[in-house]
Backbone and ligand atoms as CSV (ligand in chain L), in Angstrom:
chain,resi,resn,atom,element,x,y,z
A,1,MET,N,N,-30.791,-36.846,6.726
A,1,MET,CA,C,-31.375,-35.602,6.401
A,1,MET,C,C,-30.492,-35.118,5.025
A,2,SER,N,N,-31.289,-34.599,4.158
A,2,SER,CA,C,-30.670,-34.306,2.799
A,2,SER,C,C,-30.572,-32.666,2.813
A,3,PHE,N,N,-29.496,-32.183,2.231
A,3,PHE,CA,C,-29.242,-30.816,2.123
A,3,PHE,C,C,-29.412,-30.367,0.670
A,4,ARG,N,N,-29.854,-29.086,0.502
A,4,ARG,CA,C,-29.731,-28.487,-0.810
A,4,ARG,C,C,-29.356,-27.098,-0.653
A,5,ASP,N,N,-28.682,-26.528,-1.617
A,5,ASP,CA,C,-28.343,-25.013,-1.865
A,5,ASP,C,C,-29.606,-24.272,-1.711
A,6,THR,N,N,-29.633,-23.166,-0.707
A,6,THR,CA,C,-30.796,-22.507,-0.424
A,6,THR,C,C,-30.462,-20.993,-0.759
A,7,LEU,N,N,-31.346,-20.255,-1.418
A,7,LEU,CA,C,-30.960,-18.830,-1.641
A,7,LEU,C,C,-31.575,-18.104,-0.571
A,8,VAL,N,N,-30.734,-17.231,0.242
A,8,VAL,CA,C,-31.085,-16.394,1.280
A,8,VAL,C,C,-30.909,-14.942,1.067
A,9,THR,N,N,-31.766,-14.122,1.601
A,9,THR,CA,C,-31.578,-12.649,1.463
A,9,THR,C,C,-31.055,-12.271,2.810
A,10,CYS,N,N,-29.793,-11.570,2.820
A,10,CYS,CA,C,-29.046,-11.222,4.082
A,10,CYS,C,C,-29.933,-10.025,4.715
A,11,GLN,N,N,-30.212,-10.249,6.111
A,11,GLN,CA,C,-30.977,-9.331,6.882
A,11,GLN,C,C,-30.081,-7.975,7.125
A,12,GLY,N,N,-28.709,-8.117,6.939
A,12,GLY,CA,C,-28.025,-7.063,7.148
A,12,GLY,C,C,-27.633,-6.095,6.040
A,13,CYS,N,N,-27.410,-6.584,4.885
A,13,CYS,CA,C,-27.109,-5.835,3.842
A,13,CYS,C,C,-28.175,-6.023,2.505
A,14,GLY,N,N,-28.952,-7.020,2.647
A,14,GLY,CA,C,-29.936,-7.175,1.531
A,14,GLY,C,C,-29.496,-7.846,0.530
A,15,LYS,N,N,-28.129,-8.313,0.554
A,15,LYS,CA,C,-27.685,-8.975,-0.664
A,15,LYS,C,C,-28.181,-10.475,-0.536
A,16,ARG,N,N,-28.283,-11.095,-1.620
A,16,ARG,CA,C,-28.674,-12.569,-1.787
A,16,ARG,C,C,-27.569,-13.391,-1.832
A,17,PHE,N,N,-27.616,-14.406,-1.109
A,17,PHE,CA,C,-26.422,-15.253,-1.128
A,17,PHE,C,C,-26.934,-16.846,-0.923
A,18,VAL,N,N,-26.075,-17.737,-1.273
A,18,VAL,CA,C,-26.391,-19.087,-1.266
A,18,VAL,C,C,-25.973,-19.855,-0.017
A,19,PHE,N,N,-26.805,-20.358,0.779
A,19,PHE,CA,C,-26.487,-21.263,1.947
A,19,PHE,C,C,-26.295,-22.568,1.319
A,20,THR,N,N,-24.953,-22.901,1.114
A,20,THR,CA,C,-24.607,-24.120,0.352
A,20,THR,C,C,-24.735,-25.498,1.136
A,21,VAL,N,N,-24.751,-26.313,0.334
A,21,VAL,CA,C,-24.886,-27.851,0.884
A,21,VAL,C,C,-23.693,-27.982,1.734
A,22,GLU,N,N,-22.581,-27.548,1.325
A,22,GLU,CA,C,-21.264,-27.630,1.949
A,22,GLU,C,C,-21.392,-26.931,3.409
A,23,ALA,N,N,-21.998,-25.738,3.554
A,23,ALA,CA,C,-22.005,-25.054,4.760
A,23,ALA,C,C,-23.015,-25.797,5.613
A,24,GLN,N,N,-24.066,-26.310,5.056
A,24,GLN,CA,C,-25.088,-26.924,5.901
A,24,GLN,C,C,-24.423,-28.208,6.574
A,25,ARG,N,N,-23.597,-28.998,5.616
A,25,ARG,CA,C,-23.007,-30.245,6.117
A,25,ARG,C,C,-21.943,-30.019,7.211
A,26,GLN,N,N,-21.244,-28.750,7.032
A,26,GLN,CA,C,-20.223,-28.463,8.143
A,26,GLN,C,C,-20.945,-28.199,9.504
A,27,MET,N,N,-22.109,-27.515,9.393
A,27,MET,CA,C,-22.930,-27.123,10.591
A,27,MET,C,C,-23.221,-28.438,11.352
A,28,ALA,N,N,-23.789,-29.430,10.355
A,28,ALA,CA,C,-24.169,-30.760,11.012
A,28,ALA,C,C,-23.045,-31.405,11.590
A,29,GLU,N,N,-21.968,-31.370,10.951
A,29,GLU,CA,C,-20.910,-32.040,11.338
A,29,GLU,C,C,-20.386,-31.494,12.824
A,30,ARG,N,N,-20.576,-30.286,12.989
A,30,ARG,CA,C,-20.047,-29.612,14.230
A,30,ARG,C,C,-21.170,-29.877,15.259
A,31,GLY,N,N,-22.130,-30.562,14.883
A,31,GLY,CA,C,-23.309,-30.917,15.943
A,31,GLY,C,C,-24.182,-29.856,16.116
A,32,GLN,N,N,-24.200,-28.798,15.216
A,32,GLN,CA,C,-25.166,-27.621,15.382
A,32,GLN,C,C,-26.508,-28.075,14.622
A,33,THR,N,N,-27.458,-27.439,15.030
A,33,THR,CA,C,-28.820,-27.620,14.246
A,33,THR,C,C,-28.567,-26.731,12.940
A,34,VAL,N,N,-28.953,-27.267,11.851
A,34,VAL,CA,C,-28.850,-26.685,10.515
A,34,VAL,C,C,-30.032,-25.688,10.415
A,35,THR,N,N,-29.794,-24.391,10.564
A,35,THR,CA,C,-30.764,-23.420,10.386
A,35,THR,C,C,-30.144,-22.339,9.334
A,36,VAL,N,N,-31.090,-21.731,8.489
A,36,VAL,CA,C,-30.720,-20.849,7.515
A,36,VAL,C,C,-30.126,-19.620,8.219
A,37,PRO,N,N,-29.014,-19.110,7.844
A,37,PRO,CA,C,-28.430,-17.957,8.448
A,37,PRO,C,C,-29.096,-16.789,8.144
A,38,ASP,N,N,-29.215,-15.776,9.014
A,38,ASP,CA,C,-29.757,-14.379,8.669
A,38,ASP,C,C,-28.861,-13.340,7.947
A,39,LEU,N,N,-27.637,-13.600,8.198
A,39,LEU,CA,C,-26.581,-12.757,7.562
A,39,LEU,C,C,-25.650,-13.525,6.690
A,40,CYS,N,N,-25.209,-12.728,5.624
A,40,CYS,CA,C,-24.207,-13.306,4.686
A,40,CYS,C,C,-22.893,-13.269,5.421
A,41,GLU,N,N,-21.777,-13.867,4.863
A,41,GLU,CA,C,-20.489,-13.939,5.487
A,41,GLU,C,C,-19.937,-12.740,5.903
A,42,SER,N,N,-20.047,-11.727,4.973
A,42,SER,CA,C,-19.333,-10.430,5.325
A,42,SER,C,C,-20.025,-9.683,6.358
A,43,CYS,N,N,-21.467,-9.882,6.481
A,43,CYS,CA,C,-22.186,-9.253,7.527
A,43,CYS,C,C,-21.777,-10.046,8.983
A,44,THR,N,N,-21.730,-11.325,8.868
A,44,THR,CA,C,-21.445,-12.046,9.994
A,44,THR,C,C,-20.031,-11.730,10.541
A,45,ARG,N,N,-19.183,-11.548,9.646
A,45,ARG,CA,C,-17.753,-11.138,10.005
A,45,ARG,C,C,-17.728,-9.683,10.743
A,46,ARG,N,N,-18.596,-8.742,10.156
A,46,ARG,CA,C,-18.697,-7.481,10.688
A,46,ARG,C,C,-19.164,-7.539,12.204
A,47,VAL,N,N,-20.294,-8.404,12.344
A,47,VAL,CA,C,-20.643,-8.612,13.823
A,47,VAL,C,C,-19.552,-9.072,14.642
A,48,LYS,N,N,-18.690,-10.123,14.278
A,48,LYS,CA,C,-17.749,-10.619,15.023
A,48,LYS,C,C,-16.661,-9.669,15.301
A,49,TYR,N,N,-16.312,-8.775,14.414
A,49,TYR,CA,C,-15.338,-7.742,14.497
A,49,TYR,C,C,-15.757,-6.547,14.899
A,50,GLY,N,N,-16.933,-6.486,15.679
A,50,GLY,CA,C,-17.430,-5.152,16.203
A,50,GLY,C,C,-17.792,-4.056,15.173
A,51,GLY,N,N,-18.379,-4.479,14.109
A,51,GLY,CA,C,-18.726,-3.571,13.040
A,51,GLY,C,C,-17.554,-3.002,12.216
A,52,ARG,N,N,-16.464,-3.624,12.368
A,52,ARG,CA,C,-15.276,-3.212,11.536
A,52,ARG,C,C,-15.070,-4.358,10.502
A,53,LEU,N,N,-14.021,-3.863,9.573
A,53,LEU,CA,C,-13.678,-4.853,8.489
A,53,LEU,C,C,-12.330,-5.560,9.045
A,54,HIS,N,N,-12.154,-6.803,8.489
A,54,HIS,CA,C,-11.089,-7.553,8.947
A,54,HIS,C,C,-10.214,-7.918,7.641
A,55,GLY,N,N,-8.890,-7.952,7.788
A,55,GLY,CA,C,-8.079,-8.223,6.741
A,55,GLY,C,C,-6.645,-8.613,7.233
A,56,ARG,N,N,-5.747,-8.657,6.202
A,56,ARG,CA,C,-4.446,-8.881,6.642
A,56,ARG,C,C,-3.465,-7.894,5.734
A,57,ILE,N,N,-2.272,-7.375,6.349
A,57,ILE,CA,C,-1.378,-6.659,5.710
A,57,ILE,C,C,-0.818,-7.484,4.538
A,58,LYS,N,N,-0.804,-6.970,3.420
A,58,LYS,CA,C,-0.261,-7.565,2.242
A,58,LYS,C,C,1.288,-7.004,2.257
A,59,TRP,N,N,1.479,-5.691,2.333
A,59,TRP,CA,C,2.692,-5.096,2.771
A,59,TRP,C,C,2.488,-3.599,3.128
A,60,PHE,N,N,3.245,-3.137,4.043
A,60,PHE,CA,C,3.165,-1.702,4.451
A,60,PHE,C,C,4.563,-1.308,4.756
A,61,SER,N,N,4.852,-0.068,3.968
A,61,SER,CA,C,6.291,0.490,4.098
A,61,SER,C,C,6.091,1.747,4.967
A,62,ALA,N,N,6.744,1.822,6.177
A,62,ALA,CA,C,6.677,3.056,6.944
A,62,ALA,C,C,7.420,4.134,6.249
A,63,GLU,N,N,8.423,3.753,5.505
A,63,GLU,CA,C,9.261,4.730,4.782
A,63,GLU,C,C,8.446,5.331,3.659
A,64,LYS,N,N,7.859,4.508,2.860
A,64,LYS,CA,C,7.114,5.083,1.766
A,64,LYS,C,C,5.776,5.881,2.224
A,65,GLY,N,N,5.281,5.202,3.528
A,65,GLY,CA,C,4.169,5.952,4.099
A,65,GLY,C,C,2.987,5.202,3.532
A,66,TYR,N,N,2.844,4.059,2.965
A,66,TYR,CA,C,1.640,3.466,2.540
A,66,TYR,C,C,1.789,2.015,2.231
A,67,GLY,N,N,0.835,1.282,1.984
A,67,GLY,CA,C,0.852,-0.145,1.762
A,67,GLY,C,C,-0.581,-0.670,1.220
A,68,PHE,N,N,-0.802,-1.871,1.432
A,68,PHE,CA,C,-2.026,-2.505,1.034
A,68,PHE,C,C,-2.420,-3.549,1.964
A,69,ILE,N,N,-3.840,-3.639,2.165
A,69,ILE,CA,C,-4.529,-4.706,3.049
A,69,ILE,C,C,-5.111,-5.597,2.033
A,70,ILE,N,N,-5.123,-6.898,2.353
A,70,ILE,CA,C,-5.958,-7.853,1.628
A,70,ILE,C,C,-7.191,-8.195,2.369
A,71,ASP,N,N,-8.338,-7.879,2.094
A,71,ASP,CA,C,-9.573,-8.131,3.005
A,71,ASP,C,C,-9.951,-9.627,2.800
A,72,ASP,N,N,-10.885,-10.004,3.681
A,72,ASP,CA,C,-11.291,-11.414,3.776
A,72,ASP,C,C,-11.837,-12.037,2.469
A,73,ASP,N,N,-12.222,-11.149,1.436
A,73,ASP,CA,C,-12.636,-11.511,0.267
A,73,ASP,C,C,-11.551,-11.574,-0.837
A,74,GLY,N,N,-10.380,-11.316,-0.326
A,74,GLY,CA,C,-9.262,-11.392,-1.243
A,74,GLY,C,C,-8.865,-9.965,-2.088
A,75,LYS,N,N,-9.709,-9.026,-1.749
A,75,LYS,CA,C,-9.528,-7.651,-2.387
A,75,LYS,C,C,-8.316,-6.863,-1.699
A,76,GLU,N,N,-7.716,-6.112,-2.678
A,76,GLU,CA,C,-6.646,-5.136,-2.031
A,76,GLU,C,C,-7.147,-3.879,-1.848
A,77,ILE,N,N,-6.818,-3.263,-0.556
A,77,ILE,CA,C,-7.121,-2.137,-0.286
A,77,ILE,C,C,-6.040,-1.080,0.141
A,78,PHE,N,N,-5.921,0.143,-0.436
A,78,PHE,CA,C,-4.907,0.990,-0.154
A,78,PHE,C,C,-4.904,1.554,1.275
A,79,VAL,N,N,-3.715,1.666,1.871
A,79,VAL,CA,C,-3.803,2.139,3.322
A,79,VAL,C,C,-2.591,3.066,3.278
A,80,HIS,N,N,-2.959,4.420,3.710
A,80,HIS,CA,C,-2.002,5.391,3.800
A,80,HIS,C,C,-1.578,5.637,5.339
A,81,ARG,N,N,-0.380,5.989,5.652
A,81,ARG,CA,C,-0.029,6.097,6.991
A,81,ARG,C,C,-1.018,6.987,7.890
A,82,ALA,N,N,-1.551,7.901,7.249
A,82,ALA,CA,C,-2.539,8.826,7.810
A,82,ALA,C,C,-3.699,8.125,8.446
A,83,GLY,N,N,-4.000,6.997,7.764
A,83,GLY,CA,C,-5.129,6.037,8.332
A,83,GLY,C,C,-4.839,5.146,9.347
A,84,ILE,N,N,-3.566,5.302,9.887
A,84,ILE,CA,C,-3.158,4.369,11.102
A,84,ILE,C,C,-2.943,5.148,12.275
A,85,PRO,N,N,-3.745,4.842,13.220
A,85,PRO,CA,C,-3.663,5.719,14.545
A,85,PRO,C,C,-2.292,5.381,15.164
A,86,LEU,N,N,-1.660,6.281,15.689
A,86,LEU,CA,C,-0.275,6.058,16.302
A,86,LEU,C,C,-0.470,5.308,17.598
A,87,THR,N,N,0.560,4.623,18.077
A,87,THR,CA,C,0.596,4.108,19.472
A,87,THR,C,C,0.667,5.089,20.382
A,88,GLU,N,N,0.537,4.595,21.719
A,88,GLU,CA,C,0.771,5.498,22.825
A,88,GLU,C,C,2.116,6.174,22.815
A,89,ALA,N,N,3.081,5.492,22.128
A,89,ALA,CA,C,4.518,5.947,22.144
A,89,ALA,C,C,4.697,6.982,21.071
A,90,GLY,N,N,3.517,7.150,20.211
A,90,GLY,CA,C,3.632,8.195,19.157
A,90,GLY,C,C,4.274,7.585,17.946
A,91,THR,N,N,4.337,6.332,17.788
A,91,THR,CA,C,4.916,5.591,16.576
A,91,THR,C,C,3.730,4.729,15.908
A,92,LEU,N,N,4.039,4.396,14.626
A,92,LEU,CA,C,3.135,3.572,13.969
A,92,LEU,C,C,3.265,2.211,14.520
A,93,PRO,N,N,2.089,1.514,14.728
A,93,PRO,CA,C,2.173,0.092,15.183
A,93,PRO,C,C,2.947,-0.849,14.140
A,94,PRO,N,N,3.718,-1.866,14.583
A,94,PRO,CA,C,4.304,-2.721,13.623
A,94,PRO,C,C,3.099,-3.409,12.724
A,95,LEU,N,N,3.330,-3.374,11.515
A,95,LEU,CA,C,2.431,-3.978,10.610
A,95,LEU,C,C,3.187,-4.828,9.479
A,96,PRO,N,N,3.636,-5.970,9.962
A,96,PRO,CA,C,4.442,-6.809,9.007
A,96,PRO,C,C,3.443,-7.476,8.184
A,97,GLU,N,N,3.986,-8.073,7.010
A,97,GLU,CA,C,3.197,-8.831,6.099
A,97,GLU,C,C,2.353,-9.922,6.801
A,98,GLY,N,N,1.179,-10.028,6.566
A,98,GLY,CA,C,0.440,-11.000,7.107
A,98,GLY,C,C,-0.391,-10.681,8.529
A,99,GLN,N,N,0.062,-9.488,9.140
A,99,GLN,CA,C,-0.542,-9.016,10.327
A,99,GLN,C,C,-2.152,-8.907,10.061
A,100,GLU,N,N,-2.889,-9.439,11.072
A,100,GLU,CA,C,-4.254,-9.141,10.965
A,100,GLU,C,C,-4.607,-7.975,11.438
A,101,VAL,N,N,-5.496,-7.133,10.750
A,101,VAL,CA,C,-5.971,-5.748,11.158
A,101,VAL,C,C,-7.461,-5.614,11.004
A,102,LEU,N,N,-7.911,-4.678,11.903
A,102,LEU,CA,C,-9.306,-4.275,11.811
A,102,LEU,C,C,-9.291,-2.873,11.167
A,103,TYR,N,N,-10.148,-2.417,10.360
A,103,TYR,CA,C,-10.177,-1.191,9.738
A,103,TYR,C,C,-11.626,-0.721,9.345
A,104,GLU,N,N,-11.654,0.579,8.810
A,104,GLU,CA,C,-12.917,0.931,8.039
A,104,GLU,C,C,-12.407,1.358,6.662
A,105,VAL,N,N,-13.450,1.522,5.721
A,105,VAL,CA,C,-12.969,2.035,4.476
A,105,VAL,C,C,-13.771,3.273,4.077
A,106,ILE,N,N,-13.057,4.231,3.560
A,106,ILE,CA,C,-13.615,5.450,3.088
A,106,ILE,C,C,-13.350,5.559,1.693
A,107,GLU,N,N,-14.254,6.253,0.855
A,107,GLU,CA,C,-14.031,6.467,-0.445
A,107,GLU,C,C,-13.057,7.736,-0.603
A,108,SER,N,N,-11.971,7.623,-1.187
A,108,SER,CA,C,-11.058,8.841,-1.465
A,108,SER,C,C,-11.213,9.049,-2.965
A,109,PRO,N,N,-10.613,10.276,-3.328
A,109,PRO,CA,C,-10.677,10.562,-4.891
A,109,PRO,C,C,-9.911,9.497,-5.686
A,110,LYS,N,N,-8.901,8.773,-4.936
A,110,LYS,CA,C,-8.238,7.799,-5.720
A,110,LYS,C,C,-8.839,6.246,-5.506
A,111,GLY,N,N,-9.953,6.322,-4.805
A,111,GLY,CA,C,-10.626,5.003,-4.698
A,111,GLY,C,C,-10.675,4.671,-3.151
A,112,PRO,N,N,-11.149,3.405,-2.855
A,112,PRO,CA,C,-11.440,2.943,-1.465
A,112,PRO,C,C,-10.091,3.027,-0.732
A,113,GLN,N,N,-10.069,3.478,0.598
A,113,GLN,CA,C,-8.847,3.574,1.233
A,113,GLN,C,C,-9.162,3.243,2.713
A,114,ALA,N,N,-8.325,2.489,3.301
A,114,ALA,CA,C,-8.570,1.847,4.690
A,114,ALA,C,C,-8.142,3.071,5.622
A,115,VAL,N,N,-8.898,3.197,6.740
A,115,VAL,CA,C,-8.764,3.975,7.814
A,115,VAL,C,C,-8.829,3.395,9.170
A,116,GLN,N,N,-8.406,4.052,10.255
A,116,GLN,CA,C,-8.538,3.405,11.527
A,116,GLN,C,C,-8.052,2.103,11.592
A,117,VAL,N,N,-6.895,1.837,10.989
A,117,VAL,CA,C,-6.403,0.652,10.827
A,117,VAL,C,C,-5.534,0.266,12.085
A,118,ARG,N,N,-6.026,-0.892,12.791
A,118,ARG,CA,C,-5.360,-1.317,13.967
A,118,ARG,C,C,-5.092,-2.824,13.856
A,119,PRO,N,N,-3.921,-3.139,14.407
A,119,PRO,CA,C,-3.571,-4.572,14.534
A,119,PRO,C,C,-4.702,-5.358,15.299
A,120,TYR,N,N,-5.066,-6.560,14.802
A,120,TYR,CA,C,-5.921,-7.304,15.512
A,120,TYR,C,C,-5.269,-8.645,16.048
A,121,THR,N,N,-5.452,-8.826,17.305
A,121,THR,CA,C,-4.773,-10.018,17.857
A,121,THR,C,C,-5.636,-11.161,18.301
A,122,GLY,N,N,-6.901,-11.071,17.962
A,122,GLY,CA,C,-7.825,-12.152,18.217
A,122,GLY,C,C,-8.609,-11.973,19.588
L,1,ZN,ZN,ZN,-24.903,-9.034,4.295
């Protein structure tokens, strides 16, 4: 079977993306039927993570009260401590560098900002 790059329109966000030969080959190697996906990668991730965004902590300083998340596309997003729900003990959850998190993004006057940031453990 021969594969070729296919242009697909995402059913979730309407963005056009390429279903690459590489992705098709990987599906075939995993023993899956090679079918054109309905959703782009970021929409697929959204479904997987219950409609939320996924990324990793670049750094967060409880002292300074802010930090940054790197999303799965490699973009940096500002996070303020007000956007992090406290634990039952009333403290900030530990957010070491590299910690996986789920979050939402709002537009603030200073640009996009992550809110509802919670550690994600898989
Ligand atoms: Zn999409």
